[in-house]
C-alpha positions as CSV (number, residue, x, y, z in Angstrom):
1,M,-26.6,-170.4,-19.1
2,D,-30.3,-170.5,-20.1
3,P,-32.7,-168.6,-17.8
4,I,-34.7,-170.7,-15.3
5,P,-38.1,-171.3,-16.7
6,S,-41.2,-170.0,-15.0
7,L,-43.3,-172.4,-12.9
8,L,-44.0,-175.7,-14.6
9,G,-47.5,-176.5,-13.4
10,D,-49.3,-179.6,-14.6
11,G,-49.8,-178.4,-18.2
12,E,-53.5,-177.7,-17.5
13,G,-53.1,-174.4,-15.7
14,N,-52.9,-175.9,-12.2
15,Y,-50.0,-175.2,-9.8
16,R,-49.1,-177.1,-6.7
17,V,-46.0,-175.4,-5.4
18,R,-43.8,-176.5,-2.4
19,I,-41.4,-174.1,-0.9
20,V,-38.6,-175.5,1.3
21,G,-35.5,-174.0,3.1
22,N,-34.2,-173.3,6.5
23,S,-36.1,-171.3,9.1
24,G,-36.0,-167.6,8.3
25,T,-35.2,-167.9,4.6
26,G,-38.5,-166.4,3.5
27,K,-40.6,-169.4,2.7
28,S,-43.8,-168.0,4.1
29,T,-43.3,-164.6,2.5
30,L,-42.6,-166.1,-0.9
31,G,-45.4,-168.6,-0.4
32,A,-48.0,-165.9,0.2
33,Y,-46.7,-163.9,-2.8
34,I,-46.8,-166.8,-5.2
35,A,-50.2,-168.0,-3.9
36,A,-51.7,-164.5,-4.4
37,K,-50.3,-164.3,-8.0
38,L,-51.6,-167.8,-8.8
39,N,-54.9,-167.2,-7.0
40,V,-54.5,-170.4,-5.0
41,P,-54.5,-171.0,-1.2
42,H,-51.3,-170.5,0.8
43,I,-50.8,-173.3,3.3
44,P,-48.0,-172.7,5.8
45,L,-47.1,-176.0,7.4
46,D,-46.4,-174.3,10.8
47,A,-50.1,-173.4,11.0
48,L,-51.0,-177.1,10.5
49,F,-48.4,-178.4,12.9
50,W,-48.3,-176.2,15.9
51,E,-51.2,-176.3,18.4
52,P,-51.9,-173.6,21.0
53,G,-49.1,-173.4,23.6
54,W,-46.7,-175.0,21.2
55,G,-48.4,-178.4,21.4
56,Q,-47.6,-180.9,18.7
57,P,-49.8,-183.5,17.0
58,S,-48.8,-187.1,16.4
59,S,-47.0,-187.8,13.2
60,D,-50.0,-189.6,11.8
61,E,-52.3,-186.7,12.8
62,F,-50.0,-184.2,11.1
63,R,-49.8,-186.2,7.9
64,E,-53.6,-186.4,7.9
65,R,-53.9,-182.6,8.3
66,V,-51.6,-182.0,5.4
67,S,-53.3,-184.7,3.2
68,V,-56.7,-183.1,3.9
69,A,-55.5,-179.6,3.1
70,M,-54.0,-180.8,-0.2
71,A,-57.1,-182.8,-1.1
72,H,-59.3,-179.8,-0.4
73,Y,-57.5,-177.8,-3.1
74,P,-56.6,-180.4,-5.8
75,K,-56.2,-177.8,-8.6
76,G,-53.6,-175.7,-6.7
77,W,-51.9,-174.6,-3.6
78,V,-48.6,-173.2,-2.3
79,I,-47.3,-175.1,0.8
80,D,-44.3,-173.8,2.6
81,G,-42.2,-175.5,5.3
82,N,-40.0,-178.5,6.2
83,Y,-41.1,-181.3,8.3
84,S,-39.2,-184.5,7.7
85,V,-42.0,-186.6,9.2
86,L,-44.0,-185.9,6.0
87,G,-41.4,-187.6,3.8
88,T,-42.4,-187.1,0.2
89,L,-46.1,-186.6,0.9
90,I,-46.1,-183.0,-0.5
91,S,-43.4,-183.4,-3.1
92,D,-45.1,-186.3,-4.7
93,H,-48.1,-184.0,-5.5
94,A,-46.1,-180.8,-6.2
95,T,-45.8,-179.6,-9.8
96,D,-43.0,-177.3,-8.6
97,I,-40.5,-177.3,-5.7
98,I,-38.6,-174.1,-4.8
99,W,-35.6,-174.4,-2.4
100,L,-34.7,-171.1,-0.8
101,D,-31.0,-171.4,0.0
102,P,-29.5,-168.0,0.7
103,P,-26.3,-167.7,2.8
104,L,-26.8,-167.7,6.5
105,W,-25.4,-164.2,6.9
106,Y,-28.1,-162.9,4.6
107,Y,-31.2,-164.3,6.3
108,L,-30.2,-164.6,9.9
109,P,-30.6,-160.8,10.5
110,R,-34.1,-161.0,8.9
111,L,-35.0,-163.9,11.3
112,L,-33.8,-161.9,14.3
113,W,-35.8,-158.9,13.2
114,R,-39.0,-161.0,12.6
115,T,-38.5,-162.7,16.0
116,L,-38.2,-159.3,17.7
117,L,-41.4,-158.1,16.0
118,R,-43.2,-161.2,17.3
119,L,-41.8,-160.8,20.8
120,L,-43.1,-157.2,20.7
121,K,-46.4,-158.5,19.4
122,I,-46.2,-156.3,16.3
123,V,-46.6,-159.2,14.0
124,P,-48.4,-162.5,14.7
125,S,-46.8,-165.7,15.8
126,C,-46.2,-168.5,13.2
127,A,-49.3,-170.4,14.5
128,E,-52.5,-169.5,16.4
129,G,-52.0,-169.6,20.2
130,C,-48.2,-170.0,20.1
131,V,-46.6,-167.1,21.9
132,E,-42.9,-166.6,21.7
133,T,-41.1,-165.4,24.9
134,W,-37.6,-164.0,25.4
135,R,-36.7,-167.2,27.3
136,D,-37.9,-169.4,24.5
137,V,-36.2,-167.5,21.8
138,L,-32.8,-167.4,23.6
139,S,-32.9,-171.0,24.6
140,K,-31.3,-174.0,22.7
141,E,-34.9,-174.9,21.7
142,G,-35.5,-171.4,20.3
143,I,-35.8,-170.4,16.7
144,V,-32.5,-168.5,16.6
145,W,-30.4,-171.5,17.7
146,F,-32.5,-173.8,15.5
147,C,-31.8,-171.6,12.5
148,I,-28.1,-171.5,13.1
149,S,-27.6,-175.2,14.0
150,N,-30.0,-176.4,11.2
151,H,-28.4,-174.4,8.3
152,G,-25.8,-177.0,7.3
153,H,-28.2,-179.9,7.7
154,C,-30.9,-178.3,5.6
155,K,-28.3,-177.4,2.9
156,R,-27.0,-181.0,2.8
157,R,-30.6,-182.5,2.8
158,Y,-31.9,-180.4,-0.1
159,D,-28.6,-180.5,-2.0
160,E,-29.0,-184.3,-2.2
161,I,-32.6,-184.0,-3.4
162,F,-31.7,-181.2,-5.8
163,A,-29.0,-183.3,-7.4
164,R,-31.7,-185.8,-8.5
165,T,-34.7,-183.5,-9.2
166,S,-33.5,-180.2,-10.5
167,I,-35.2,-178.6,-13.5
168,E,-31.9,-178.9,-15.4
169,K,-32.1,-182.7,-14.9
170,G,-35.7,-182.9,-16.0
171,G,-37.2,-182.6,-12.5
172,N,-39.4,-180.0,-10.9
173,M,-37.0,-178.4,-8.3
174,R,-35.3,-175.1,-8.6
175,R,-32.8,-173.5,-6.1
176,L,-32.8,-169.8,-5.3
177,N,-29.5,-169.0,-3.5
178,E,-28.6,-165.4,-4.1
């Protein structure tokens, strides 16, 4: 099997990279790393979506925030996150899409560790003014339950997209699953 090529870019030295995957798979960590290497802004969707106290914008307002962020950096960005309300807004402009798809047993312990560090206020929350509590984390609306219950859905959703848009098929999507 041939090695996976490096990032595709637009052929003019510009990279607009989208990173997708389930909660806890490492999207933001990889996003920050790639953005630093490419010297482009890192835009976590959680920071654009969540308002203080876990408030949520309307779908139209969220799409507008994302559109403005992408337009502000037309030559390059790294955006991480999954919000189905955005449809193909980001993917339509991305030169590269990276799907992080490790097994649940691999990334769930990392999610638990990261969540503990947030609860202890050792690392910041995913968005300004959004404080996680033990009650929130352990509820059915919490990140842990969301991660576990969303794993299969996320895998099916991106598997379908990958079948059509993988690099091997001439597209711009690669899957990292080991």
